[in-house]
C-alpha angles and dihedrals in degrees: 000000000000092000090050092059091043089054091047091052091051091049092050092046089058093043093049091048089050090049089052092048095054091056091075093108096040116113090230096037095142091060091052092044087057093045097048093034091057090049090051091048091050089051091052090048090050090051090051090046090240099113111108123220091239094053092047091048092047091051090048090053094047094048092045092051088048090058089066096039093055097037108123121249088238120023109223100163133264102269119105092241095044098094145293110005094229092057091046092050092050091049091051091047091050092051090048090053090048090055090050091049094049092049091050090048089053090049093049093048091049092048090049092049092051091048091054091052092054 
């Protein structure tokens, strides 16, 4: 089971770094570099067994709150032809934050479970 979570953390490190990279043409790219960069760093820390439960839980909470902050006023989908581009961009950003939040929740639950075993 340990190797499964190690593999998951490697996969998400790569995915979060890729998500940060593709923000290069975004108007608020620095914000998204920080968001996805912190998720990638947390994934590396999880892999190294250095991520604390509190940090993972804090990141989960911040990303989850971000889902609601970035949620579009009117959800029109995520496809380029689904509606107004601003609404589409906010929906995509919200879903990205939701993925970040769920990964951090998984990390925090795993850290908690291992702490209870010890």
